[in-house]
N, C-alpha and C positions, 0 to 999 in steps of 0.2 A: 504492499500499501505504499503510495505518494502522500503526502501533506505536508503541510508548514506550521511551525507551532508560533504562538505569536506569545511575548512580553511586553508588558510596558512599564514606565514609572509615573507615576502621578503623584501631583501633589495637592494640598487643600483638602478641605471637608467634602462630603458630597455634595453635589455632584461632584467627581472628581476630575482635576483637569491634565490632561496627555503632557507630560515633558520630554518623554523619549520611546521609541517605539524599536522595537527589537525578531529579527523574524529566525526562527532555523528552519532552512528546507531540509526535508528527509525524504529519500528516496530507498522502498524497499527497509521500511526499518532502519534506514542508516543515515546518520549526520553528514549530509551534503555540503551543506555551506551556510552560512549566516548573511544578516543585513542587518544593520538601524539605523534609525535617523534621529536628528533631536527636532522635537516638533514643538518646541516654545512652549506655550499654555498657552490655553483658549481663553482667556478672562482678559477683565481689561487691565493694562498697564503692569501687569506684575512681571518677578526677576525673568529671565531668562535662564539659568544657571551661571551667566557672568555676574551676577548679584546687583546689577543696573537693570530698574523698570524701561520696558518696551513700551513704545505705542501701541493700545489693542489693534492697528491694522497692522503691525507688523507681525506682531504673534498672531494673528487670526491669520494672516497669508501660508505664514511660516508652515502652521498647521495642519492647513488646506493642502498644501503642496506635499507635504509628509504622510497624508494620509491617501491622497492621490499615489505618490510614489510605492504606500502598501501596498495599493491593490493592481498597481501596474507589477510590480515585485513578487507577488503572490500569486493573481490572477486568479479563475475559477478553481473551485477544488474543495477540499477539505481543511480547516484551520482550526487546530487546539490551540485549546486557552485553557489555563488552572482553571478558573471559577469566571462564576457568570459576570461578577463585577468587570472580566476584562471586555468581554463581549460587548458590554451595556457599555464601557466607558467609548470605546472605539467607535459604536453603533452612534451613539448619542453623540462625539466630535464630529462624526461624518455627516449626520443628519444638519447641525448649525450649520456646518462648513458649507452644507450642499454640494456634496463630494460622493458620487453613485459608485459605494463599492461591487465588489464582483456577486455573483450568488453563490455564499459560499454557505459549506454544510458545516456547519461547529459543533466541534465533539469539546465536551468537558471534562479533563483528566481527572480532575477533583473526584468528580461523580463515577469515571468509569474504575478508577482507582477502589474505591468503595462498594463498588458493586463487583469488581473481580477478585479484593480481599477483604469479605467480609468481617475480619478480624479488625480491620480498620476503625468500622462504625464504633461510632461514642470516643470515641480518640480525636486528637487534635488530626484535621486532615488537610492542613496547609500545604503548601508545596516544599518548602523545609523539610515538616515532619515526613512527608511521603518517600521525600528523594531521602533523607535519614533512614526509613525503614526499609526502603530498596537498595540501599548504598549506591546511589549516585552521587558524584561529583555535582553541589550547587554552594560551594563555599563561599564562591561572589555573588553579591547582591544585584550587579545591573541586568537588566531586562532583557540584554540575549542569553547572560547563563539560565536567567529563569526561562525564556523560552525553548533552552537547549534542553534545560532538565522536564518541562512542559511534554515534548516529543519523545525525550526519554521513557517517559513512564508509559506515554503510548507502546513505543517497543518492547517495553519489558512486559505489559499487558498482553501482546499477542505474542512475545515468545513463550511466556506459560503459558497461553493458550487459556486462559483464566477466564474470558468470555468472550463469545465471538463476534467478532469486530465486520460480520458483515453487514448487510441491507437494512436490517432493523434497527441497528445501532447508526451506522452511517445511511439517515435519511434524508429527506426535502432540507433546501435549505431556508435557514432560519431568514426571516427577512429580517432588513435592517431596520 
């Protein structure tokens, strides 16, 4: 199975504002490459990582460009994220910026891990907890590292044949 895993760095209270986007591309469950883009932040006059306030139009244009580039980089297909908040943040930002994303089929690695390994139920299911349990290196906290870890979780689920990743799981795309 080929797919892309998504990781984002956000800032602020809900609704979260995207600061950086990271993508890990997997082919046949093996990491093929990574991509990242500083997105600025989609809010009025907030810092962009340099510590200086940026005009709203500049940060919004940067986010729109980053989201459009994300769509081109990933293309149509399966996108894996670790929690619904990642999907929600990306879809909300795209909608606010008027960016049309490809018709992705979204998979939530957290939910799939809990289905695959019921012993994880009732315990912390955050990305770092699951990667520790599966002995996946996720020591760094950047969005690309999180994307790689998220994609690796899916690969481990497939390798363990813990649950079937067939058309019942990989179903119709979730509308943005």
